[in-house]
GUVEXTOR-834424 format. One line per 4 residues: number of its first residue (from 0); their letters; for each residue x, y negated, z negated of C-alpha. Coordinates in Angstrom, 2 decimals. Each point is the difference from the previous one (the first is absolute). Layout:
BEGIN
NUM) A) X,Y,Z ~ ...;
This chain:
BEGIN
0) XXXX) 166.05,-65.50,-28.45 ~ 1.80,2.37,-2.72 ~ -1.86,1.47,-2.49 ~ 0.40,-1.83,-3.86;
4) XXXX) 2.60,1.44,-1.98 ~ 0.21,1.21,-3.15 ~ 0.96,-3.51,-1.71 ~ -3.11,-2.05,1.90;
8) XXXX) -2.05,1.80,-1.27 ~ 0.76,0.35,-3.55 ~ 0.31,-3.85,0.25 ~ -3.21,-0.47,1.64;
12) XXXX) -1.85,2.24,-2.64 ~ 1.02,-2.22,-2.67 ~ -0.79,-3.14,1.71 ~ -3.86,1.02,0.22;
16) XXXX) 0.38,1.92,-3.39 ~ 1.50,-3.79,-1.89 ~ -3.40,-1.46,0.51 ~ -1.44,2.44,-1.46;
20) XXXX) 1.46,0.34,-3.25 ~ -1.58,-2.97,-1.33 ~ -3.26,1.67,-0.26 ~ 1.24,2.19,-3.52;
24) XXXX) -1.47,-0.62,-2.62 ~ 1.75,-2.94,-2.60 ~ 0.51,0.24,-3.41 ~ -1.23,-2.69,-1.89;
28) XXXX) 3.43,-2.12,-1.14 ~ -0.24,-0.23,-3.43 ~ -4.02,0.64,-0.14 ~ -1.39,3.68,-1.03;
32) XXXX) -1.36,1.97,2.43 ~ -3.28,-1.71,0.21 ~ -3.36,2.88,-0.55 ~ -1.43,-0.12,3.11;
36) XXXX) 0.67,-1.58,3.39 ~ -1.42,-3.69,-0.08 ~ -2.92,0.99,-2.29 ~ 0.45,-0.56,-4.13;
40) XXXX) 4.33,-0.52,0.20 ~ 1.47,-0.26,-3.14 ~ 3.75,-1.46,-0.54 ~ 2.05,-0.85,-2.78;
44) XXXX) 2.85,-2.93,1.21 ~ 2.34,-1.77,-1.89 ~ 1.86,1.41,-3.34 ~ -0.27,3.56,-0.72;
48) XXXX) -0.59,0.34,-4.08 ~ 1.84,2.73,-1.12 ~ -0.16,0.23,-3.41 ~ 3.16,1.83,-0.83;
52) XXXX) 2.34,-3.07,1.86 ~ -2.61,-2.47,-2.17 ~ 0.88,1.83,-3.43 ~ 4.00,-0.35,0.95;
56) XXXX) -0.76,-3.93,-0.16 ~ 0.99,-0.79,-3.41 ~ -0.50,-3.80,-1.93 ~ 3.85,-1.19,0.00;
60) XXXX) 0.90,1.37,3.41 ~ 1.73,-2.87,2.51 ~ -1.27,-0.70,3.24 ~ 2.29,2.54,2.20;
64) XXXX) -1.03,2.76,-2.18 ~ -3.47,-0.72,0.96 ~ 0.62,-0.29,3.61 ~ 1.79,3.04,0.05;
68) XXXX) -2.39,2.39,-1.85 ~ -3.53,-1.89,1.61 ~ 1.75,-1.41,3.32 ~ -0.93,-3.32,1.33;
72) XXXX) -3.31,-1.39,-1.39 ~ -2.78,-1.19,2.35 ~ 0.17,-3.39,-1.06 ~ 1.94,-2.51,-2.97;
76) XXXX) -1.39,-2.67,-1.30 ~ 0.73,-3.26,1.82 ~ 1.44,-2.04,-3.21 ~ 3.48,1.39,-1.41;
80) XXXX) -0.60,3.39,1.47 ~ -0.96,1.54,-3.49 ~ -2.63,2.12,0.96 ~ -0.16,3.24,2.09;
84) XXXX) -3.06,1.23,1.72 ~ -0.88,3.20,0.80 ~ -3.19,0.41,1.64 ~ -2.13,2.98,2.03;
88) XXXX) -3.00,-0.18,1.42 ~ -2.46,3.16,0.70 ~ -2.56,-2.06,3.13 ~ -2.23,1.64,2.01;
92) XXXX) -2.11,-0.51,2.93 ~ -3.15,1.40,1.51 ~ 0.32,-0.24,3.57 ~ 2.97,-0.52,1.97;
96) XXXX) -0.38,-3.81,0.79 ~ -0.92,-0.69,-3.71 ~ 2.31,-1.91,-2.19 ~ 1.18,1.20,-3.04;
100) XXXX) -1.44,0.19,-3.33 ~ 1.73,0.49,-2.46 ~ -1.09,2.64,-2.44 ~ 2.92,0.10,-2.63;
104) XXXX) 3.46,-1.79,-0.94 ~ 2.05,0.45,-2.58 ~ 2.89,-3.27,-0.91 ~ 3.12,1.36,-1.73;
108) XXXX) 1.46,-3.32,-1.33 ~ 3.81,0.02,-1.55 ~ 0.64,-3.15,-2.20 ~ 3.79,-0.97,-0.24;
112) XXXX) 1.02,-2.82,-2.62 ~ 2.66,-2.75,0.41 ~ 2.68,2.30,-0.01 ~ -1.72,2.48,2.58;
116) XXXX) -0.95,2.72,-2.24 ~ -3.08,1.77,0.39 ~ -1.97,-1.54,-2.78 ~ -3.34,1.78,0.73;
120) XXXX) -1.90,1.99,2.28 ~ -3.51,0.01,0.65 ~ -2.38,1.89,2.45 ~ -3.17,-1.54,1.64;
124) XXXX) -2.69,1.35,1.23 ~ -3.14,-1.31,2.55 ~ -2.08,-0.15,-2.55 ~ 2.69,-2.46,-1.77;
128) XXXX) -0.32,-2.48,2.27 ~ -0.70,-1.62,3.56 ~ 1.66,1.64,3.15 ~ 3.84,-1.04,0.54;
132) XXXX) -0.17,-0.14,3.80 ~ 3.69,0.00,0.76 ~ -0.09,0.74,3.84 ~ -1.95,-3.41,1.02;
136) XXXX) 2.74,-2.04,-1.04 ~ -2.96,-2.43,0.16 ~ 0.06,-3.09,-3.15 ~ -3.40,-1.54,-0.78;
140) XXXX) 0.53,-3.58,-0.09 ~ -1.93,-2.21,-2.52 ~ -3.07,-2.44,1.01 ~ -2.12,0.13,2.53;
144) XXXX) 1.10,0.65,3.25 ~ -0.72,-3.64,2.14 ~ -0.83,0.58,4.21 ~ 1.61,-2.09,2.94;
148) XXXX) -2.87,-2.07,0.47 ~ -0.42,-1.29,-4.12 ~ 4.11,-1.05,0.44 ~ -0.60,-1.68,3.55;
152) XXXX) -3.28,-1.71,-1.66 ~ 1.94,-1.01,-3.45 ~ 2.63,-1.41,2.62 ~ -1.37,-2.05,1.68;
156) XXXX) -2.12,-1.65,-3.05 ~ 3.51,-0.61,-1.54 ~ 1.14,-1.75,2.75 ~ 1.97,-3.14,-0.78;
160) XXXX) 1.30,-1.62,3.53 ~ 2.31,-2.69,-1.80 ~ 0.91,2.14,-3.04 ~ -2.22,-2.16,-2.14;
């Protein structure tokens, strides 16, 4: 058997080191570094509020200038796209697998008139209203939720075989 060549040793060591590359510390994509690993983690997610950039947005500016200054909004109004919402939340969890609890929230709202010029600017905090849930993508429905059995029995009682 021949002695391993330099190339074979290099390829072998790279192949052995490749699985270990994923064992390093990962960055928190878009999040602030946690206070301690797994305990009392606190993150900031969403739009990063920068007072200097917000001060540059003035009444009368057009949509394109606002987009250039602040970037793409977190969400827009569903009717007419005449309101931009820039949402920032600070969340915390005490243990690793616990759900996040919202500690603080800021919603920068930019209202546009029919000519798509800035009409007014508002900055709402957590104390101003309900938590804005822009992550779940669920819409609550009106009325009560009906079960399968209830609908089944309702269908049986309203059965008309001859179309009477």
